[in-house]
N, CA, C and O atoms as a MOPAC input file, in Angstrom:
PM7 MOZYME 1SCF
protein

 N      0.89500 1    -1.21500 1    -0.13000 1
 C      0.17400 1     0.05200 1     0.06700 1
 C      0.99600 1     1.26800 1    -0.04700 1
 O      1.84400 1     1.52500 1    -0.90100 1
 N      0.61700 1     1.95100 1     0.92300 1
 C      1.54000 1     3.50300 1     0.95200 1
 C      2.98700 1     3.63400 1     1.28100 1
 O      3.72800 1     4.59000 1     1.05300 1
 N      3.32300 1     2.20300 1     2.00900 1
 C      4.67000 1     2.13600 1     2.52400 1
 C      4.98100 1     0.97600 1     2.12700 1
 O      5.55200 1     0.38800 1     3.04600 1
 N      4.84100 1    -0.00700 1     0.69400 1
 C      5.55700 1    -0.96100 1     0.59700 1
 C      4.70200 1    -1.83000 1     0.84000 1
 O      4.81600 1    -2.70500 1    -0.01900 1
 N      3.71700 1    -2.12400 1     1.71000 1
 C      2.93800 1    -3.30500 1     2.33700 1
 C      2.28500 1    -3.99700 1     1.12200 1
 O      2.48800 1    -3.64300 1    -0.03900 1
 N      1.50800 1    -4.98500 1     1.48400 1
 C      0.82200 1    -5.96400 1     0.74700 1
 C     -0.78000 1    -5.89000 1     1.07800 1
 O     -1.21000 1    -6.10200 1     2.21200 1
 N     -1.44500 1    -5.63100 1     0.19000 1
 C     -3.07600 1    -5.79000 1     0.71600 1
 C     -3.63600 1    -7.07200 1     0.65500 1
 O     -3.74100 1    -7.67500 1    -0.41300 1
 N     -4.04600 1    -7.58100 1     1.85400 1
 C     -4.50800 1    -9.34500 1     1.66500 1
 C     -5.78900 1    -9.45800 1     2.52200 1
 O     -6.08600 1    -8.50000 1     3.23600 1
 N     -6.33100 1   -10.22500 1     2.50800 1
 C     -7.54500 1   -10.58900 1     3.33900 1
 C     -7.11000 1   -11.59700 1     4.53200 1
 O     -7.85100 1   -11.85100 1     5.48100 1
 N     -5.94800 1   -12.08300 1     4.37900 1
 C     -5.92500 1   -13.14800 1     5.05300 1
 C     -5.99200 1   -12.98800 1     6.17900 1
 O     -5.98200 1   -11.77500 1     6.38500 1
 N     -6.09100 1   -13.80600 1     7.51900 1
 C     -6.43000 1   -13.47100 1     8.81200 1
 C     -4.89600 1   -14.11400 1     9.44700 1
 O     -4.71800 1   -15.32100 1     9.28400 1
 N     -4.09100 1   -13.51600 1     9.97600 1
 C     -3.30900 1   -13.22900 1    10.76600 1
 C     -3.50500 1   -13.38600 1    12.35600 1
 O     -4.60100 1   -13.11700 1    12.85000 1
 N     -2.30500 1   -13.87500 1    13.24300 1
 C     -2.38600 1   -13.84300 1    14.72300 1
 C     -2.46200 1   -12.32000 1    15.09700 1
 O     -3.06100 1   -11.97200 1    16.11400 1
 N     -1.74100 1   -11.25400 1    14.11800 1
 C     -2.04200 1   -10.24900 1    14.89700 1
 C     -3.62000 1    -9.47500 1    14.60800 1
 O     -4.24200 1    -8.77400 1    15.40700 1
 N     -4.02600 1    -9.86700 1    13.17700 1
 C     -5.37000 1    -9.19500 1    13.08400 1
 C     -6.42300 1    -9.63800 1    14.36700 1
 O     -7.19400 1    -9.03500 1    15.11400 1
 N     -5.96900 1   -11.10900 1    14.15900 1
 C     -7.19100 1   -11.60600 1    15.60800 1
 C     -6.90200 1   -10.73300 1    16.90300 1
 O     -7.83400 1   -10.20700 1    17.51000 1
 N     -5.58300 1   -10.59700 1    17.30600 1
 C     -5.13600 1   -10.09300 1    18.61400 1
 C     -6.46800 1    -8.69300 1    18.94300 1
 O     -7.41400 1    -8.52900 1    19.71300 1
 N     -5.68100 1    -7.80500 1    17.64200 1
 C     -5.95300 1    -6.59700 1    17.61600 1
 C     -7.26200 1    -6.35000 1    17.15000 1
 O     -8.00500 1    -5.83300 1    17.98400 1
 N     -7.72600 1    -6.57800 1    16.06900 1
 C     -9.14500 1    -6.82300 1    16.04200 1
 C    -10.64900 1    -7.40600 1    16.76100 1
 O    -11.73000 1    -6.84100 1    16.93000 1
 N    -10.31000 1    -8.39000 1    16.99300 1
 C    -11.01300 1    -9.39500 1    17.49200 1
 C    -10.92400 1    -9.63500 1    19.08200 1
 O    -11.90300 1   -10.14400 1    19.62800 1
 N     -9.99100 1    -9.35100 1    19.71700 1
 C     -9.78100 1    -9.57300 1    20.97100 1
 C     -9.51900 1   -10.32900 1    21.30400 1
 O     -9.18600 1   -10.22800 1    22.48500 1
 N     -9.41900 1   -11.51700 1    20.79400 1
 C     -8.87700 1   -12.83400 1    20.73700 1
 C     -6.97100 1   -12.71500 1    21.24100 1
 O     -6.14100 1   -12.05900 1    20.61200 1
 N     -6.72100 1   -13.44500 1    22.35100 1
 C     -4.92800 1   -13.62900 1    22.55500 1
 C     -4.62000 1   -15.13500 1    21.26700 1
 O     -5.06100 1   -16.27400 1    21.11200 1
 N     -3.68200 1   -14.29300 1    20.64000 1
 C     -2.22600 1   -14.73600 1    19.96000 1
 C     -2.20900 1   -16.28400 1    20.34900 1
 O     -2.14100 1   -17.15900 1    19.48600 1
 N     -2.27900 1   -16.56600 1    21.77700 1
 C     -1.67400 1   -17.67000 1    22.36100 1
 C     -2.38100 1   -17.78900 1    23.60200 1
 O     -2.63600 1   -16.87000 1    24.38000 1
 N     -2.69300 1   -19.06500 1    23.72400 1
 C     -3.43200 1   -19.29000 1    24.95400 1
 C     -2.49800 1   -20.16400 1    25.53300 1
 O     -2.10300 1   -21.04200 1    24.76700 1
 N     -1.98900 1   -20.17200 1    26.78000 1
 C     -1.34900 1   -21.29200 1    27.64200 1
 C     -0.27000 1   -21.02400 1    26.65400 1
 O     -0.24300 1   -22.03300 1    25.94900 1
 N      0.64000 1   -20.17900 1    26.23300 1
 C      2.18900 1   -19.96600 1    25.55300 1
 C      1.99600 1   -21.58200 1    24.17400 1
 O      2.81400 1   -22.46600 1    23.91900 1
 N      0.39600 1   -21.31300 1    23.52300 1
 C      0.01100 1   -22.10200 1    22.68500 1
 C     -0.52200 1   -21.37100 1    21.81400 1
 O     -1.46500 1   -20.66700 1    22.17500 1
 N      0.06300 1   -21.31300 1    19.99400 1
 C     -0.31800 1   -20.27700 1    19.48100 1
 C     -2.01100 1   -20.50400 1    18.92700 1
 O     -2.36600 1   -21.68200 1    18.86900 1
 N     -2.67800 1   -19.82000 1    18.67000 1
 C     -3.85700 1   -20.25000 1    18.26200 1
 C     -3.92100 1   -20.66200 1    16.73100 1
 O     -3.39100 1   -19.92400 1    15.90100 1
 N     -4.47900 1   -21.67700 1    16.39600 1
 C     -4.57800 1   -22.25200 1    15.19200 1
 C     -5.68300 1   -21.63100 1    14.54600 1
 O     -6.76800 1   -21.42300 1    15.08800 1
 N     -5.29900 1   -21.25800 1    13.05500 1
 C     -5.88800 1   -20.30600 1    12.67700 1
 C     -7.20700 1   -20.74400 1    11.87400 1
 O     -8.24300 1   -20.08900 1    11.75000 1
 N     -6.84300 1   -22.30100 1    11.24400 1
 C     -7.79100 1   -23.16200 1    10.80900 1
 C     -8.98300 1   -23.29300 1    11.57100 1
 O    -10.15500 1   -23.11100 1    11.24600 1
 N     -8.28000 1   -23.77200 1    13.03700 1
 C     -9.40800 1   -23.79500 1    13.77700 1
 C    -10.33400 1   -22.60600 1    14.05000 1
 O    -11.56500 1   -22.58500 1    14.01100 1
 N     -9.27000 1   -21.38700 1    14.40300 1
 C    -10.32700 1   -20.05100 1    14.15700 1
 C    -11.17100 1   -19.93300 1    13.04700 1
 O    -12.23900 1   -19.32200 1    13.01100 1
 N    -10.63900 1   -20.54100 1    12.16200 1
 C    -11.87100 1   -19.75300 1    10.68400 1
 C    -13.20000 1   -20.76400 1    10.85400 1
 O    -14.29100 1   -20.54000 1    10.32900 1
 N    -12.86700 1   -21.98900 1    11.74200 1
 C    -14.08800 1   -22.83700 1    11.52200 1
 C    -14.61000 1   -22.36300 1    12.48400 1
 O    -15.81100 1   -22.37900 1    12.21600 1
 N    -14.43400 1   -21.81500 1    13.74200 1
 C    -15.04500 1   -21.17200 1    14.82900 1
 C    -16.07500 1   -20.07100 1    14.35600 1
 O    -17.29400 1   -20.09300 1    14.52100 1
 N    -15.28300 1   -19.06300 1    13.70500 1
 C    -15.87200 1   -17.78900 1    13.32900 1
 C    -17.07200 1   -18.15700 1    12.49300 1
 O    -18.24200 1   -18.01700 1    12.85100 1
 N    -16.59400 1   -18.71600 1    11.16300 1
 C    -17.53200 1   -18.98300 1    10.35200 1
 C    -18.26800 1   -20.44000 1     9.77300 1
 O    -18.74500 1   -20.57500 1     8.64700 1
 N    -18.23300 1   -21.28000 1    10.64200 1
 C    -18.93700 1   -22.57700 1    10.32000 1
 C    -19.66100 1   -22.61800 1    11.27700 1
 O    -20.86500 1   -22.85400 1    11.17200 1
 N    -18.87000 1   -22.32300 1    12.75600 1
 C    -19.66800 1   -23.12500 1    13.86300 1
 C    -20.92400 1   -22.36000 1    14.28900 1
 O    -21.83600 1   -22.92800 1    14.89000 1
 N    -20.96200 1   -20.81600 1    13.90700 1
 C    -22.26200 1   -20.15800 1    14.36600 1
 C    -23.65800 1   -20.63300 1    13.17700 1
 O    -24.82200 1   -20.68800 1    13.57300 1
 N    -23.35700 1   -20.86200 1    12.08800 1
 C    -24.25500 1   -21.26700 1    10.96000 1
 C    -24.27100 1   -22.74200 1    11.54800 1
 O    -24.96000 1   -22.72100 1    12.56800 1
 N    -23.88700 1   -23.73000 1    11.35500 1
 C    -23.91800 1   -24.90500 1    11.54700 1
 C    -24.93100 1   -24.56000 1    12.92900 1
 O    -26.13700 1   -24.79500 1    12.86700 1
 N    -24.41000 1   -24.08400 1    13.94600 1
 C    -25.47300 1   -24.46200 1    15.27600 1
 C    -26.88400 1   -23.79200 1    15.22200 1
 O    -27.88400 1   -24.03800 1    15.89600 1
 N    -26.72000 1   -23.05100 1    14.41900 1
 C    -28.09000 1   -21.89900 1    13.80600 1
 C    -29.14200 1   -23.12900 1    13.07600 1
 O    -30.12400 1   -23.57200 1    13.67100 1
 N    -28.89200 1   -23.39700 1    12.23800 1
 C    -29.34100 1   -24.67600 1    11.74100 1
 C    -30.24000 1   -25.51100 1    12.39100 1
 O    -31.46800 1   -25.57900 1    12.36700 1
 N    -29.03200 1   -26.37800 1    13.21000 1
 C    -29.24300 1   -27.18700 1    14.63100 1
 C    -30.21800 1   -26.79500 1    15.23100 1
 O    -31.18700 1   -27.54600 1    15.34500 1
 N    -30.22800 1   -25.45800 1    15.80100 1
 C    -31.32700 1   -25.10800 1    16.95400 1
 C    -32.55400 1   -24.95900 1    16.07500 1
 O    -33.53600 1   -25.48700 1    16.59600 1
 N    -32.76900 1   -24.44900 1    15.00500 1
 C    -33.42600 1   -23.59600 1    14.22700 1
 C    -34.75700 1   -25.31200 1    13.61400 1
 O    -35.95100 1   -25.30900 1    13.31600 1
 N    -33.58100 1   -26.62700 1    13.69100 1
 C    -34.73400 1   -27.86400 1    13.32600 1
 C    -35.00100 1   -28.32300 1    14.58600 1
 O    -36.14200 1   -28.72600 1    14.80700 1
 N    -34.08800 1   -28.34700 1    15.56100 1
 C    -34.42900 1   -28.60600 1    16.71700 1
 C    -36.12300 1   -28.06200 1    17.34700 1
 O    -36.99700 1   -28.75200 1    17.87200 1
 N    -36.11000 1   -26.49300 1    17.01900 1
 C    -37.13500 1   -25.66100 1    17.63800 1
 C    -38.16200 1   -26.29700 1    16.79900 1
 O    -39.19100 1   -26.52900 1    17.43400 1
 N    -38.19600 1   -26.68500 1    15.43800 1
 C    -39.12000 1   -27.31400 1    14.41800 1
 C    -39.88700 1   -28.54500 1    14.89500 1
 O    -41.10300 1   -28.69900 1    15.01100 1
 N    -38.88300 1   -29.37800 1    15.14100 1
 C    -39.06900 1   -30.54600 1    15.44000 1
 C    -39.74400 1   -30.48300 1    17.03800 1
 O    -40.79800 1   -31.10200 1    17.18900 1
 N    -39.37200 1   -30.01100 1    17.80900 1
 C    -40.49600 1   -29.69700 1    18.94300 1
 C    -42.13600 1   -28.91200 1    18.57900 1
 O    -43.23900 1   -29.38600 1    18.85200 1
 N    -41.90700 1   -27.91300 1    18.05600 1
 C    -43.26900 1   -27.25700 1    17.75800 1
 C    -44.02100 1   -28.41400 1    16.82800 1
 O    -45.25100 1   -28.41500 1    16.77900 1
 N    -43.54400 1   -29.01800 1    16.37500 1
 C    -44.28500 1   -30.14900 1    15.47500 1
 C    -44.78000 1   -31.38300 1    16.79900 1
 O    -45.93100 1   -31.78100 1    16.61800 1
 N    -44.41700 1   -31.70100 1    17.44200 1
 C    -44.41400 1   -32.62200 1    18.19800 1
 C    -45.32100 1   -31.96300 1    19.81200 1
 O    -46.11000 1   -32.65900 1    20.45100 1
 N    -45.02300 1   -30.82600 1    20.09800 1
 C    -45.48200 1   -30.37300 1    21.37300 1
 C    -46.36300 1   -29.16500 1    20.68000 1
 O    -47.41600 1   -29.29100 1    20.05400 1
 N    -45.57100 1   -27.85800 1    20.99200 1
 C    -46.50200 1   -26.72600 1    20.56300 1
 C    -45.56700 1   -25.47500 1    20.23700 1
 O    -44.55800 1   -25.42800 1    20.94100 1
 N    -45.69200 1   -24.61200 1    19.44700 1
 C    -44.48100 1   -23.96000 1    18.75300 1
 C    -44.31200 1   -22.95500 1    20.26500 1
 O    -43.16700 1   -23.03500 1    20.71100 1
 N    -45.12100 1   -22.17400 1    20.97800 1
 C    -44.84200 1   -21.85900 1    22.07100 1
 C    -43.96100 1   -22.37100 1    23.18300 1
 O    -43.26200 1   -21.60800 1    23.85000 1
 N    -44.00600 1   -23.70900 1    23.37800 1
 C    -43.89200 1   -24.71500 1    24.65000 1
 C    -41.88000 1   -24.79300 1    23.80100 1
 O    -40.85700 1   -24.51800 1    24.42700 1
 N    -41.94400 1   -25.18300 1    22.51100 1
 C    -40.72600 1   -24.83900 1    21.60200 1
 C    -39.67900 1   -23.57100 1    21.59200 1
 O    -38.45100 1   -23.53500 1    21.51500 1
 N    -40.37200 1   -22.85900 1    21.66900 1
 C    -39.87400 1   -21.40700 1    21.93100 1
 C    -39.11400 1   -21.32100 1    23.19500 1
 O    -37.90100 1   -21.17200 1    23.34200 1
 N    -40.25700 1   -21.47000 1    24.28400 1
 C    -39.91000 1   -21.59200 1    25.53600 1
 C    -38.41900 1   -22.41400 1    25.94500 1
 O    -37.57200 1   -22.09900 1    26.78100 1
 N    -38.45700 1   -23.27200 1    25.25800 1
 C    -37.37400 1   -24.59600 1    25.57700 1
 C    -36.24100 1   -24.19300 1    24.85600 1
 O    -35.11900 1   -24.46000 1    25.28800 1
 N    -36.42200 1   -23.51300 1    23.68800 1
 C    -35.22200 1   -23.05500 1    22.88500 1
 C    -34.27200 1   -21.57200 1    24.00200 1
 O    -33.05800 1   -21.39900 1    24.10800 1
 N    -35.18800 1   -20.92500 1    24.51900 1
 C    -34.96500 1   -19.51500 1    24.90500 1
 C    -34.04300 1   -20.11800 1    26.40000 1
 O    -33.04700 1   -19.66700 1    26.96400 1
 N    -34.83900 1   -21.22000 1    26.65500 1
 C    -34.13200 1   -21.79100 1    27.99900 1
 C    -32.57200 1   -22.51900 1    27.98200 1
 O    -31.71100 1   -22.54300 1    28.86200 1
 N    -32.58300 1   -23.03300 1    26.76000 1
 C    -31.23300 1   -23.49900 1    26.75600 1
 C    -30.27400 1   -22.60100 1    25.84000 1
 O    -29.21600 1   -23.00400 1    25.35700 1
 N    -30.71200 1   -21.55600 1    25.70800 1
 C    -30.04000 1   -20.63300 1    25.64600 1
 C    -29.33000 1   -19.48000 1    26.73100 1
 O    -28.37000 1   -18.72200 1    26.87500 1
 N    -30.36300 1   -19.88800 1    27.25000 1
 C    -30.24100 1   -18.86200 1    28.70900 1
 C    -29.31100 1   -19.76800 1    29.65900 1
 O    -28.31200 1   -19.24800 1    30.15600 1
 N    -29.57800 1   -20.93000 1    29.88400 1
 C    -28.88400 1   -21.63600 1    30.63100 1
 C    -27.02800 1   -22.31800 1    29.94800 1
 O    -26.17700 1   -22.75400 1    30.72300 1
 N    -26.84300 1   -22.23000 1    28.50000 1
 C    -25.67700 1   -21.67400 1    28.28100 1
 C    -24.75100 1   -20.25700 1    28.62500 1
 O    -23.53000 1   -20.12700 1    28.71800 1
 N    -25.72500 1   -19.38200 1    28.75300 1
 C    -24.95900 1   -18.11300 1    29.21800 1
 C    -24.45200 1   -18.49700 1    30.42700 1
 O    -23.45500 1   -17.82000 1    30.67900 1
 N    -24.78100 1   -19.53100 1    31.54500 1
 C    -24.21600 1   -19.80300 1    32.78600 1
 C    -23.85500 1   -20.59800 1    32.77900 1
 O    -23.12600 1   -20.58400 1    33.77000 1
 N    -23.74300 1   -21.77500 1    32.20000 1
 C    -22.66700 1   -23.45600 1    32.28600 1
 C    -22.24300 1   -23.34200 1    30.92600 1
 O    -22.88700 1   -23.00400 1    29.93300 1
 N    -20.89200 1   -23.72600 1    31.07000 1
 C    -19.81500 1   -24.02900 1    29.70800 1
 C    -19.54200 1   -25.26200 1    29.71600 1
 O    -18.54600 1   -25.80600 1    30.19400 1
 N    -20.77100 1   -25.90600 1    28.97600 1
 C    -21.09800 1   -27.09700 1    28.86800 1
 C    -21.11300 1   -27.52400 1    27.47600 1
 O    -21.97900 1   -26.88900 1    26.87300 1
 N    -20.46400 1   -28.39200 1    26.68700 1
 C    -20.36000 1   -28.56800 1    25.36900 1
 C    -22.04700 1   -29.30600 1    24.70800 1
 O    -22.46300 1   -29.39400 1    23.55300 1
 N    -22.48500 1   -29.60300 1    25.64500 1
 C    -24.07300 1   -30.34600 1    24.82100 1
 C    -24.93400 1   -29.16800 1    25.23100 1
 O    -26.12300 1   -29.48200 1    25.26400 1
 N    -24.65500 1   -27.72100 1    25.60200 1
 C    -25.80400 1   -26.83000 1    25.41000 1
 C    -25.40900 1   -25.88300 1    24.01900 1
 O    -24.43900 1   -25.13000 1    24.11600 1
 N    -25.84000 1   -25.91500 1    23.29900 1
 C    -25.46600 1   -25.58800 1    22.31000 1
 C    -25.29700 1   -24.12200 1    21.97400 1
 O    -24.69400 1   -23.80500 1    20.94800 1
 N    -25.91300 1   -23.01600 1    22.97200 1
 C    -25.82300 1   -21.78200 1    22.95600 1
 C    -24.13100 1   -21.44000 1    23.20500 1
 O    -23.61100 1   -20.54200 1    22.54300 1
 N    -23.57100 1   -21.99100 1    23.90800 1
 C    -21.88200 1   -21.76000 1    23.97000 1
 C    -21.10400 1   -21.83000 1    22.93200 1
 O    -19.98100 1   -21.32900 1    22.89900 1
 N    -21.68000 1   -22.50700 1    21.92400 1
 C    -21.10500 1   -22.35200 1    20.20700 1
 C    -21.09500 1   -20.92000 1    19.77200 1
 O    -20.19800 1   -20.57700 1    19.00200 1
 N    -21.93700 1   -20.08300 1    20.15000 1
 C    -22.45200 1   -18.80800 1    20.09500 1
 C    -21.19800 1   -17.80000 1    20.49500 1
 O    -20.66400 1   -16.96800 1    19.76200 1
 N    -20.87400 1   -18.12800 1    21.92000 1
 C    -19.70700 1   -17.39100 1    22.30400 1
 C    -18.39300 1   -17.54800 1    21.83300 1
 O    -18.11800 1   -18.70200 1    21.50500 1
 N    -17.51600 1   -16.72200 1    21.71000 1
 C    -16.18200 1   -17.06000 1    21.06600 1
 C    -15.61400 1   -17.18700 1    22.42800 1
 O    -14.98800 1   -18.23500 1    22.58900 1
 N    -15.67600 1   -16.26000 1    23.62300 1
 C    -14.63700 1   -16.35700 1    25.08700 1
 C    -15.26700 1   -17.90400 1    25.14200 1
 O    -14.25300 1   -18.58400 1    25.30200 1
 N    -16.07600 1   -18.55800 1    25.10700 1
 C    -16.22500 1   -20.08800 1    25.75400 1
 C    -15.51600 1   -21.14900 1    24.86500 1
 O    -15.69200 1   -22.31200 1    25.22700 1
 N    -14.54300 1   -20.89800 1    23.47600 1
 C    -14.65900 1   -21.41300 1    22.88500 1
 C    -12.84900 1   -21.98400 1    23.47400 1
 O    -12.03100 1   -21.25500 1    24.03500 1
 N    -12.66100 1   -23.47400 1    23.10600 1
 C    -10.79700 1   -23.87100 1    23.28200 1
 C    -10.03300 1   -22.80700 1    22.73900 1
 O     -9.15000 1   -22.28700 1    23.42200 1
 N    -10.25500 1   -22.45800 1    21.67800 1
 C     -9.39800 1   -21.71200 1    20.97400 1
 C     -8.98800 1   -20.44000 1    21.33000 1
 O     -7.97300 1   -19.93700 1    20.84900 1
 N     -9.84700 1   -19.75900 1    22.30800 1
 C     -9.73100 1   -18.57000 1    22.74400 1
 C     -9.27100 1   -18.79900 1    24.37200 1
 O     -8.27000 1   -18.31900 1    24.90400 1
 N    -10.10800 1   -19.51400 1    24.88500 1
 C     -9.77000 1   -19.69700 1    26.66300 1
 C     -9.75000 1   -21.27200 1    27.09800 1
 O    -10.49200 1   -22.21700 1    26.82800 1
 N     -8.64800 1   -21.14200 1    27.84100 1
 C     -8.25000 1   -22.53900 1    27.91900 1
 C     -9.51500 1   -23.23900 1    29.16600 1
 O     -9.76600 1   -22.75500 1    30.27000 1
 N    -10.01400 1   -24.23800 1    28.66400 1
 C    -11.02100 1   -25.03500 1    29.30300 1
 C    -12.48700 1   -24.94600 1    28.41200 1
 O    -13.51700 1   -25.47200 1    28.83300 1
 N    -12.42100 1   -24.24500 1    27.19800 1
 C    -13.36000 1   -24.02800 1    26.53100 1
 C    -14.11300 1   -25.45500 1    25.88200 1
 O    -13.89500 1   -26.64900 1    26.09100 1
 N    -14.89500 1   -24.88700 1    25.18000 1
 C    -15.79800 1   -26.07600 1    24.41100 1
 C    -15.10500 1   -25.98000 1    23.50900 1
 O    -14.56000 1   -24.89700 1    23.29800 1
 N    -14.82600 1   -27.37100 1    22.44100 1
 C    -14.36600 1   -27.76800 1    21.15500 1
 C    -14.64100 1   -27.78400 1    20.31000 1
 O    -15.49400 1   -28.65700 1    20.15100 1
 N    -14.28600 1   -26.94300 1    18.95100 1
 C    -14.99800 1   -26.33800 1    18.08800 1
 C    -15.46800 1   -27.60400 1    17.08700 1
 O    -16.47400 1   -27.55300 1    16.37900 1
 N    -14.58400 1   -28.70900 1    17.15900 1
 C    -14.99900 1   -29.59800 1    16.58300 1
 C    -16.61600 1   -30.70100 1    17.28600 1
 O    -17.75100 1   -31.05500 1    16.96600 1
 N    -15.73600 1   -30.79300 1    18.24200 1
 C    -17.01900 1   -31.33800 1    18.92300 1
 C    -18.58500 1   -30.69600 1    18.95600 1
 O    -19.58400 1   -31.37800 1    18.72900 1
 N    -18.60700 1   -29.20200 1    19.29400 1
 C    -19.35900 1   -28.35100 1    19.02800 1
 C    -20.26400 1   -28.56800 1    17.75100 1
 O    -21.46300 1   -28.80800 1    17.89400 1
 N    -19.63700 1   -28.47500 1    16.40300 1
 C    -19.92600 1   -29.00300 1    15.15900 1
 C    -20.46800 1   -30.21900 1    15.29700 1
 O    -21.65000 1   -30.22300 1    14.95400 1
 N    -19.98000 1   -31.46200 1    15.74000 1
 C    -20.88900 1   -32.73700 1    15.62900 1
 C    -22.11800 1   -32.95000 1    16.30400 1
 O    -23.03900 1   -33.69100 1    15.96100 1
 N    -22.02100 1   -32.13400 1    17.41400 1
 C    -23.34300 1   -32.10500 1    18.15400 1
 C    -24.38700 1   -31.44900 1    17.78800 1
 O    -25.51200 1   -31.72600 1    18.20300 1
 N    -24.09100 1   -30.34200 1    16.82900 1
 C    -25.03000 1   -29.67800 1    16.36500 1
 C    -25.39400 1   -29.92800 1    15.00400 1
 O    -26.22100 1   -29.20400 1    14.45100 1
 N    -24.72200 1   -31.11300 1    14.27800 1
 C    -25.01500 1   -31.98000 1    13.15900 1
 C    -26.17700 1   -33.07200 1    13.70700 1
 O    -27.34000 1   -33.26200 1    13.35100 1
 N    -25.46100 1   -33.60300 1    14.57700 1
 C    -26.59200 1   -34.69600 1    15.50300 1
 C    -27.62500 1   -34.26600 1    15.77900 1
 O    -28.67800 1   -34.90200 1    15.72900 1
 N    -27.47900 1   -32.93200 1    16.17100 1
 C    -29.15500 1   -32.52000 1    16.89000 1
 C    -30.26200 1   -32.00000 1    15.46800 1
 O    -31.45100 1   -31.70400 1    15.58100 1
 N    -29.69700 1   -32.00700 1    14.57600 1
 C    -30.07500 1   -31.56900 1    13.39700 1
 C    -30.61800 1   -32.64100 1    12.48700 1
 O    -31.70700 1   -32.55400 1    11.92000 1
 N    -29.77200 1   -33.67500 1    12.38300 1
 C    -30.20400 1   -34.71300 1    11.72800 1
 C    -31.48000 1   -35.48900 1    12.61200 1
 O    -32.68100 1   -35.59000 1    12.36300 1
 N    -30.72900 1   -35.93100 1    13.63700 1
 C    -31.99700 1   -36.13300 1    15.35300 1
 C    -33.38100 1   -35.69500 1    14.76100 1
 O    -34.35500 1   -36.38500 1    14.45900 1
 N    -33.16100 1   -34.22800 1    14.68000 1
 C    -34.69700 1   -33.51600 1    15.03000 1
 C    -35.11000 1   -33.60800 1    13.45700 1
 O    -36.29600 1   -33.92000 1    13.56200 1
 N    -34.82000 1   -33.51600 1    11.95500 1
 C    -34.88600 1   -34.34700 1    10.77600 1
 C    -35.63200 1   -35.72100 1    11.09300 1
 O    -36.83000 1   -35.73700 1    10.80900 1
 N    -35.16400 1   -36.69800 1    11.55900 1
 C    -35.84400 1   -37.96300 1    11.36900 1
 C    -37.38100 1   -37.92500 1    12.51000 1
 O    -38.54800 1   -38.19900 1    12.23100 1
 N    -36.84600 1   -37.53200 1    13.65300 1
 C    -38.06700 1   -37.37800 1    14.28300 1
 C    -39.27100 1   -36.88700 1    13.85400 1
 O    -40.40500 1   -37.28300 1    14.12400 1
 N    -38.76600 1   -35.63100 1    12.88400 1
 C    -39.77000 1   -34.44600 1    12.71300 1
 C    -40.82100 1   -34.92700 1    11.50400 1
 O    -41.99800 1   -34.67100 1    11.25000 1
 N    -39.38500 1   -36.07800 1    10.65300 1
 C    -40.23700 1   -36.62900 1     9.51400 1
 C    -41.43700 1   -37.77800 1    10.02300 1
 O    -42.59100 1   -38.00200 1     9.65900 1
 N    -40.52900 1   -38.37300 1    11.05500 1
 C    -41.47800 1   -39.67100 1    11.82300 1
 C    -42.81600 1   -39.04900 1    12.34600 1
 O    -43.85000 1   -39.66300 1    12.08200 1
 N    -42.87800 1   -38.07900 1    12.94300 1
 C    -44.34100 1   -37.36200 1    13.23700 1
 C    -45.01300 1   -36.89600 1    12.47800 1
 O    -46.24100 1   -36.87200 1    12.56200 1
 N    -44.14200 1   -36.28900 1    11.30400 1
 C    -44.79100 1   -35.26900 1    10.27700 1
 C    -45.91300 1   -36.44200 1     9.55600 1
 O    -47.13000 1   -36.27400 1     9.48400 1
 N    -45.20200 1   -37.56900 1     9.09100 1
 C    -45.96600 1   -38.13100 1     8.36300 1
 C    -47.33500 1   -39.20000 1     9.15100 1
 O    -48.32400 1   -39.67800 1     8.59600 1
 N    -47.00400 1   -39.28000 1    10.25700 1
 C    -48.17200 1   -39.78300 1    11.01700 1
 C    -49.33900 1   -38.73500 1    11.99200 1
 O    -50.04600 1   -39.07200 1    12.94200 1
 N    -49.21500 1   -37.57600 1    11.41900 1
 C    -50.17000 1   -36.84700 1    11.72800 1
 C    -51.00600 1   -36.34200 1    10.78400 1
 O    -50.70500 1   -36.35700 1     9.59100 1
 N    -52.21200 1   -35.81300 1    11.27300 1
 C    -53.34500 1   -35.50500 1    10.37800 1
 C    -53.00400 1   -33.74000 1    10.29800 1
 O    -52.98700 1   -33.10600 1    11.35200 1
 N    -52.79700 1   -33.18900 1     9.24700 1
 C    -52.41600 1   -32.32200 1     9.16700 1
 C    -53.66900 1   -30.92700 1     9.07300 1
 O    -53.59400 1   -29.75800 1     9.45000 1
 N    -54.82600 1   -31.74300 1     8.36200 1
 C    -56.01400 1   -31.22800 1     8.31200 1
 C    -56.85200 1   -30.69800 1     9.69600 1
 O    -57.58600 1   -29.73400 1     9.91300 1
 N    -56.46600 1   -31.57800 1    10.33200 1
 C    -57.23900 1   -31.68900 1    11.59100 1
 C    -56.58500 1   -30.80200 1    12.76000 1
 O    -57.22900 1   -30.15800 1    13.58900 1
 N    -55.26500 1   -30.88400 1    12.67800 1
 C    -54.73100 1   -30.81700 1    13.45900 1
 C    -54.49700 1   -28.88100 1    13.58200 1
 O    -54.15700 1   -28.40300 1    12.50000 1
 N    -54.63500 1   -27.93000 1    14.63400 1
 C    -54.64900 1   -26.38400 1    14.31800 1
 C    -53.33900 1   -26.14900 1    14.61400 1
 O    -52.87600 1   -25.01300 1    14.50600 1

């Protein structure tokens, strides 16, 4: 650019540290930028899809209001407890293992979200095939 530098969109440890506020190293171990890319790009997307499918399945099986309340309760619980099975932890960078020691693993979180999505699709399809749509309000 002006001083002879190059223009790039690469994610570097310096950018991560200054812009995102995420440390360049956790316990003297450098942050893996590939894992950080998955954490920033794919994890929130996969988790959102998993939670949406879970809520739709619950809306079919129980009721839409109860499904919404259950989803909000799970997100609220994730704000207080760092447990990998609470999907709300996947939305918080400072709960992730690439940012803090003892955080939630990105691969495990993606696996749980995919499993929740697949199980919700299967249960929702089974229930949808058995229900009478015209008589249900």
